[in-house]
C-alpha positions as CSV (number, residue, x, y, z in Angstrom):
1,M,-31.3,-19.9,7.6
2,T,-29.6,-20.8,4.3
3,T,-29.3,-18.8,1.1
4,L,-28.0,-20.0,-2.3
5,I,-27.0,-17.4,-4.8
6,T,-26.6,-18.8,-8.3
7,N,-25.4,-17.7,-11.7
8,I,-23.2,-15.0,-10.3
9,Q,-21.5,-13.2,-13.2
10,E,-18.3,-12.9,-11.1
11,L,-17.6,-13.7,-7.5
12,L,-14.8,-11.4,-6.2
13,Q,-12.2,-11.7,-3.5
14,V,-12.2,-15.5,-3.4
15,R,-9.6,-16.8,-1.0
16,E,-9.6,-20.6,-0.3
17,T,-7.6,-20.0,2.8
18,S,-7.8,-16.9,4.9
19,I,-4.9,-14.4,4.5
20,A,-4.1,-11.4,6.7
21,K,-3.5,-8.7,4.0
22,V,-2.1,-8.1,0.5
23,S,0.9,-5.8,-0.1
24,G,2.8,-4.3,-3.0
25,A,2.4,-6.1,-6.4
26,E,-0.1,-8.6,-4.8
27,M,-2.6,-5.8,-4.4
28,A,-3.2,-5.9,-8.2
29,E,-4.3,-9.5,-7.9
30,L,-8.0,-10.0,-7.2
31,P,-9.0,-13.7,-7.3
32,T,-12.5,-14.2,-8.8
33,I,-14.7,-17.0,-10.1
34,K,-16.9,-16.3,-13.2
35,N,-20.4,-17.9,-13.4
36,A,-20.3,-18.8,-9.7
37,F,-22.5,-19.8,-6.8
38,L,-22.3,-18.8,-3.2
39,F,-24.0,-20.7,-0.3
40,L,-24.6,-18.9,3.0
41,K,-25.6,-20.9,6.1
42,D,-26.2,-19.7,9.7
43,G,-24.6,-16.3,9.1
44,L,-21.4,-17.7,7.6
45,I,-20.0,-18.5,4.1
46,E,-20.6,-22.3,3.8
47,D,-19.5,-23.0,0.2
48,F,-18.8,-21.4,-3.2
49,G,-17.5,-22.3,-6.6
50,S,-18.3,-22.4,-10.3
51,M,-21.8,-23.2,-11.4
52,E,-20.6,-26.3,-13.2
53,N,-19.5,-27.7,-9.8
54,L,-22.6,-26.7,-8.0
55,P,-23.6,-29.6,-5.6
56,K,-27.2,-30.4,-4.8
57,I,-28.2,-27.9,-2.1
58,N,-31.5,-27.5,-0.4
59,A,-31.6,-23.8,0.5
60,D,-34.3,-21.9,2.3
61,K,-33.9,-19.1,-0.3
62,I,-32.4,-19.2,-3.8
63,I,-31.4,-16.0,-5.6
64,D,-30.6,-15.9,-9.3
65,A,-27.7,-13.4,-9.7
66,T,-27.5,-13.5,-13.5
67,G,-25.5,-10.4,-14.7
68,K,-24.6,-9.4,-11.2
69,V,-21.4,-9.3,-9.2
70,V,-20.9,-10.5,-5.6
71,L,-18.2,-9.3,-3.3
72,P,-17.4,-9.2,0.4
73,S,-18.9,-6.2,2.1
74,W,-16.7,-3.1,2.7
75,C,-14.6,-3.0,5.8
76,D,-14.4,0.7,6.9
77,S,-11.6,0.9,9.4
78,H,-11.7,4.7,10.2
79,T,-14.8,6.6,11.1
80,H,-16.1,9.1,13.6
81,I,-19.8,8.2,13.1
82,V,-20.9,9.1,16.6
83,Y,-21.2,12.9,16.8
84,A,-23.8,15.6,17.5
85,G,-25.2,18.1,15.0
86,N,-23.1,19.1,11.9
87,R,-20.6,21.6,10.7
88,E,-22.3,22.9,7.6
89,Q,-21.3,26.5,8.3
90,E,-17.6,25.6,8.3
91,F,-18.2,23.9,4.9
92,V,-19.3,27.3,3.6
93,D,-16.5,29.1,5.5
94,R,-14.0,27.0,3.6
95,I,-15.7,27.8,0.3
96,N,-15.2,31.5,1.2
97,G,-11.5,31.0,1.7
98,L,-10.8,29.9,5.3
99,S,-8.5,26.9,5.8
100,Y,-9.2,23.9,8.1
101,E,-6.5,25.3,10.4
102,E,-7.9,28.8,10.5
103,I,-11.4,27.5,11.3
104,A,-9.9,25.4,14.1
105,S,-8.0,28.4,15.5
106,R,-11.3,30.3,15.8
107,G,-12.8,27.5,18.0
108,G,-14.3,25.7,15.1
109,G,-13.4,22.2,13.9
110,I,-13.1,19.5,16.5
111,L,-13.8,21.9,19.4
112,N,-17.1,23.0,17.8
113,S,-18.2,19.3,17.6
114,A,-17.1,18.8,21.2
115,K,-19.3,21.6,22.4
116,K,-22.3,20.2,20.5
117,L,-21.7,16.7,21.8
118,N,-21.3,17.8,25.4
119,D,-24.5,19.8,25.1
120,S,-26.4,16.7,23.9
121,T,-27.8,13.8,25.8
122,E,-26.6,10.2,25.3
123,E,-30.0,9.3,23.8
124,E,-29.9,12.2,21.4
125,I,-26.4,11.2,20.2
126,Y,-27.5,7.6,19.8
127,E,-30.6,8.5,17.7
128,Q,-28.5,10.7,15.4
129,S,-25.7,8.2,15.1
130,K,-27.9,5.2,14.4
131,I,-29.2,6.9,11.2
132,R,-25.6,7.3,9.9
133,L,-24.9,3.6,10.8
134,E,-28.0,2.4,9.0
135,E,-27.0,4.5,5.9
136,V,-23.5,3.0,5.7
137,M,-24.9,-0.5,6.1
138,R,-27.2,0.1,3.1
139,L,-24.2,1.4,1.2
140,G,-22.5,-2.0,1.6
141,T,-20.3,-1.6,4.8
142,G,-20.3,-4.8,6.8
143,A,-17.7,-3.9,9.4
144,V,-16.9,-0.5,10.8
145,E,-14.5,1.1,13.3
146,I,-15.9,4.1,15.2
147,K,-13.8,6.5,17.2
148,S,-14.6,8.7,20.2
149,G,-12.9,12.1,20.2
150,Y,-15.7,14.7,20.2
151,G,-16.1,14.7,24.0
152,L,-12.6,15.8,25.1
153,T,-13.8,15.5,28.7
154,V,-14.0,12.3,30.8
155,D,-17.8,12.3,30.7
156,G,-18.0,13.2,27.0
157,E,-15.6,10.5,25.9
158,L,-17.3,7.9,28.0
159,K,-20.7,9.0,26.6
160,I,-19.5,8.5,23.0
161,L,-18.0,5.1,23.8
162,R,-21.2,4.0,25.5
163,V,-23.2,5.0,22.4
164,I,-20.7,3.0,20.2
165,K,-21.3,0.0,22.5
166,K,-25.1,0.4,22.3
167,L,-24.9,0.5,18.5
168,A,-22.8,-2.7,18.5
169,E,-25.4,-4.4,20.7
170,N,-28.4,-3.3,18.6
171,Y,-27.1,-3.8,15.0
172,P,-25.7,-6.9,13.3
173,I,-22.8,-5.0,11.7
174,T,-19.4,-5.7,13.3
175,I,-18.2,-2.6,15.2
176,K,-14.8,-1.9,16.7
177,A,-14.5,1.0,19.1
178,T,-11.5,3.3,19.3
179,F,-10.7,5.8,22.1
180,L,-9.6,9.1,20.6
181,G,-9.5,11.4,23.6
182,A,-6.3,12.9,22.1
183,H,-8.2,14.4,19.1
184,A,-7.5,18.0,20.1
185,F,-6.7,20.0,23.3
186,P,-9.9,21.4,24.9
187,L,-9.9,25.2,25.3
188,H,-9.5,25.0,29.1
189,Y,-6.3,23.0,28.7
190,K,-4.8,25.2,25.9
191,E,-2.1,26.5,28.2
192,N,-1.8,23.2,30.2
193,K,-1.2,20.4,27.7
194,A,0.4,18.2,30.3
195,G,-2.8,18.5,32.4
196,Y,-4.9,17.1,29.6
197,L,-2.4,14.3,28.9
198,D,-2.7,13.5,32.6
199,E,-6.5,13.4,32.3
200,I,-6.4,11.1,29.3
201,I,-3.8,8.7,30.9
202,N,-4.9,8.7,34.5
203,E,-8.6,9.3,34.3
204,M,-10.1,8.4,30.9
205,L,-8.1,5.3,30.1
206,P,-8.6,3.5,33.4
207,E,-12.4,4.2,33.3
208,I,-12.6,3.0,29.7
209,A,-10.7,-0.2,30.4
210,K,-12.7,-0.9,33.6
211,N,-15.9,-0.7,31.5
212,N,-14.5,-2.5,28.5
213,L,-15.5,0.4,26.2
214,A,-12.7,0.3,23.6
215,D,-10.6,-2.0,21.4
216,Y,-8.0,0.5,20.3
217,V,-6.4,3.9,21.3
218,D,-5.9,6.7,18.8
219,V,-4.0,10.1,18.8
220,F,-4.1,12.9,16.3
221,C,-0.4,13.3,15.8
222,E,0.0,16.6,13.9
223,S,1.5,20.1,14.2
224,G,-0.8,22.1,16.4
225,Y,-2.4,19.0,17.9
226,F,-0.4,16.2,19.6
227,S,3.4,16.0,19.3
228,V,5.3,12.8,18.6
229,E,6.4,12.7,22.3
230,E,2.8,13.2,23.5
231,T,1.6,10.6,21.0
232,E,4.1,8.0,22.3
233,K,3.1,8.6,25.9
234,I,-0.6,8.0,25.1
235,M,0.2,4.9,23.0
236,E,2.3,3.5,25.8
237,A,-0.5,4.2,28.3
238,G,-3.1,2.6,26.1
239,L,-0.9,-0.6,25.6
240,A,-0.8,-0.9,29.4
241,F,-4.6,-1.4,29.2
242,D,-4.3,-3.8,26.2
243,L,-5.5,-1.1,23.8
244,K,-3.4,-1.4,20.6
245,P,-2.7,1.9,18.8
246,K,-4.4,3.1,15.5
247,I,-3.2,6.7,15.0
248,H,-3.9,9.8,12.8
249,V,-0.6,10.8,11.1
250,N,0.7,12.9,8.2
251,Q,-2.6,14.7,7.3
252,F,-0.9,18.1,6.9
253,N,2.7,17.5,7.9
254,S,5.3,14.7,8.3
255,I,6.6,15.1,11.9
256,G,7.6,11.5,12.8
257,G,4.2,10.1,13.6
258,I,4.6,7.1,11.3
259,Q,7.9,6.2,12.9
260,A,6.3,6.4,16.3
261,G,3.4,4.2,15.2
262,V,5.7,1.6,13.8
263,K,7.8,1.7,17.0
264,F,4.7,0.9,19.1
265,N,3.5,-1.7,16.6
266,A,0.3,0.3,15.8
267,L,-2.3,-1.7,13.9
268,S,-2.7,1.2,11.5
269,V,-1.5,4.7,10.6
270,D,-4.2,6.7,9.0
271,H,-4.4,9.7,6.6
272,L,-0.9,9.8,5.0
273,E,-1.6,12.7,2.7
274,I,1.9,13.9,3.1
275,M,4.5,11.2,2.8
276,T,8.3,11.4,2.6
277,A,10.7,8.7,1.4
278,E,11.6,8.2,5.1
279,D,8.0,7.6,6.0
280,I,7.6,5.0,3.3
281,E,10.8,3.3,4.4
282,A,9.7,3.2,8.0
283,L,6.6,1.2,7.1
284,K,8.5,-1.5,5.1
285,N,8.6,-4.9,6.9
286,S,6.3,-3.6,9.6
287,E,2.9,-5.0,10.8
288,T,1.3,-1.6,10.6
289,M,-1.3,-1.0,7.9
290,P,-1.2,2.3,6.0
291,V,-4.8,3.6,5.7
292,A,-5.8,6.2,3.1
293,L,-8.9,8.4,3.4
294,P,-9.5,9.8,-0.1
295,S,-12.9,11.3,0.5
296,C,-11.3,13.5,3.2
297,S,-8.8,14.8,0.5
298,Y,-11.7,15.3,-1.8
299,F,-13.7,17.3,0.7
300,L,-10.9,19.5,2.0
301,S,-9.1,19.9,-1.3
302,I,-5.8,18.6,0.2
303,P,-3.3,16.2,-1.4
304,Y,-4.2,12.5,-1.8
305,T,-2.2,9.7,-0.3
306,P,0.6,8.7,-2.8
307,A,-0.7,5.2,-3.3
308,R,1.4,4.4,-6.4
309,E,4.6,5.2,-4.6
310,M,3.6,3.2,-1.6
311,I,2.5,0.1,-3.5
312,Q,5.6,0.3,-5.7
313,A,7.6,0.3,-2.5
314,G,5.9,-3.0,-1.5
315,L,3.5,-1.6,1.1
316,P,-0.1,-2.6,1.6
317,I,-2.8,0.1,1.7
318,A,-6.3,0.0,3.2
319,L,-9.1,2.5,2.3
320,A,-11.6,4.0,4.7
321,T,-14.1,6.8,4.8
322,D,-13.1,9.0,7.8
323,F,-16.9,9.7,8.1
324,N,-17.0,12.8,10.4
325,P,-18.9,16.1,10.5
326,G,-16.0,18.4,9.7
327,S,-13.7,16.9,7.0
328,T,-15.7,14.0,5.5
329,P,-19.4,14.0,6.0
330,S,-19.8,10.8,4.1
331,G,-19.6,7.1,4.9
332,N,-19.9,5.9,1.3
333,M,-17.2,3.3,0.7
334,N,-18.3,3.0,-2.9
335,F,-17.3,6.6,-3.4
336,V,-14.0,6.0,-1.6
337,V,-13.2,3.1,-3.9
338,A,-14.0,5.2,-7.0
339,T,-12.0,8.2,-5.7
340,A,-9.0,5.9,-5.0
341,C,-9.1,4.8,-8.6
342,I,-9.8,8.3,-10.1
343,K,-7.5,10.5,-7.9
344,M,-4.9,8.1,-6.4
345,K,-4.5,6.0,-9.6
346,M,-5.2,2.7,-7.9
347,T,-6.5,0.0,-10.1
348,P,-10.0,-1.4,-9.4
349,E,-8.4,-4.6,-8.1
350,E,-6.1,-2.6,-5.7
351,A,-8.9,-0.5,-4.5
352,I,-11.2,-3.4,-3.8
353,N,-8.4,-5.3,-2.0
354,A,-7.8,-2.1,0.0
355,A,-11.5,-1.7,1.0
356,T,-12.0,-5.4,1.9
357,I,-9.2,-7.6,3.0
358,N,-6.8,-4.8,4.0
359,G,-9.6,-2.9,5.7
360,A,-10.4,-6.0,7.8
361,Y,-6.8,-6.2,8.8
362,A,-6.8,-2.5,9.9
363,M,-9.6,-3.5,12.4
364,G,-8.2,-6.8,13.6
365,L,-10.9,-8.7,11.6
366,S,-8.8,-10.7,9.1
367,E,-10.1,-14.0,10.4
368,T,-13.8,-13.2,10.0
369,H,-14.2,-10.5,7.3
370,G,-12.8,-9.1,4.1
371,S,-12.9,-12.1,1.7
372,I,-15.1,-14.9,0.3
373,T,-13.7,-17.7,2.4
374,K,-15.5,-20.6,4.0
375,G,-16.3,-19.9,7.6
376,K,-16.1,-16.2,7.4
377,K,-19.1,-13.9,8.1
378,A,-21.7,-13.9,5.4
379,N,-21.4,-10.1,5.0
380,I,-21.6,-9.5,1.2
381,I,-22.7,-7.1,-1.5
382,L,-24.9,-8.2,-4.5
383,T,-24.7,-5.6,-7.2
384,K,-27.3,-4.6,-9.7
385,P,-26.7,-6.0,-13.3
386,V,-23.3,-4.6,-14.4
387,S,-21.0,-5.1,-17.4
388,S,-18.1,-5.9,-15.0
389,Y,-16.9,-5.0,-11.5
390,Y,-15.0,-2.1,-13.1
391,Q,-18.3,-0.4,-13.2
392,I,-18.2,0.1,-9.4
393,P,-15.5,2.8,-9.6
394,Y,-16.3,3.8,-13.1
395,A,-20.0,4.8,-12.5
396,F,-18.9,6.7,-9.4
397,G,-22.2,8.6,-8.9
398,S,-24.5,5.6,-9.3
399,N,-25.7,3.3,-6.6
400,L,-25.0,-0.1,-8.0
401,I,-25.9,-2.1,-4.9
402,D,-28.9,-4.4,-5.3
403,T,-28.8,-6.3,-1.9
404,V,-26.6,-6.2,1.2
405,F,-26.3,-9.3,3.4
406,I,-25.1,-9.0,7.0
407,E,-24.5,-12.3,8.8
408,G,-26.4,-14.0,5.9
409,K,-29.5,-12.0,6.3
410,I,-30.8,-9.5,3.7
411,L,-30.6,-5.9,5.0
412,N,-34.0,-4.3,4.6
């Protein structure tokens, strides 16, 4: 199957050779070609360039993209798409004055989702989750990381990871699975935290590794959840099973989670709403990608990741949705990009880099996703007619996507 897209107003994120990530001042540079063509063949990017250099190509399908922009599909490196039910009541509770922490202390929050998940069958969870996955694909996401973490039991966590595996088998979108048993302490382990750590390390992890159910291991390192010492124990245990860490840190407090993540060479550290000078310093010259989740800040009315300080310090940033039932019931990466521009003062170029090439890095997909590069997956977004790509964050409430391609095929 071959597709030729011609007369593209502007082709974004063009990289002749594949790069891993962009950092600091480089984030403001978004390479593009105006009046371009793009040729897709057998699910991959075969060729691209300016229309004046268009060679003779016999394509199965030709699309005239006059007035439209083409860019690589979004790479959403932090989601919790697989869950049961919803937490609409907690949304109203927050409007009425309760904080996220107060709701959690009453048995709401993550524990509420865990109860719903453990009361649901695997098939029920799959049917609910596939609707969310299909929605994010239509919104332009071409690669997604999905975490467990709403089981908090051996059976519950394995159930989620099996659902993630089934989604990956049944859909063309690239999916990475992350084990997040350390999302919260179950009620029956509230007075025996060491017991739950033992269950994660000696029961869950070996079973997950034996069945090849996860790519990464995650921990919610935060006051009232998992301490730095506990986080390090779980990261170390995960690495013994070849599960690289990607961890939740600094959502509400800075307690040393970033430093722990860097120490264990975590692929990413995610949230980062509260950042100290020491936290920024710890990330310098590391291989760990800082990931911001602006729609979580929007939904919870908490601070936004200080992107400007971090970029000025020379750091890279990736953007992701944090799609989950409690703090971010949205998987819309277009909204994430817009919110990063509006609330975090990232430029459109920085935000698009953060949501494509850096998002791919934060999932270990730099070689195959995140840029318009020959040989990479033909996962792309074709916009509706726009005045420029600035319209993507500017018209934040509009759906500007015309067509999504996944592995070179039009998504229906």
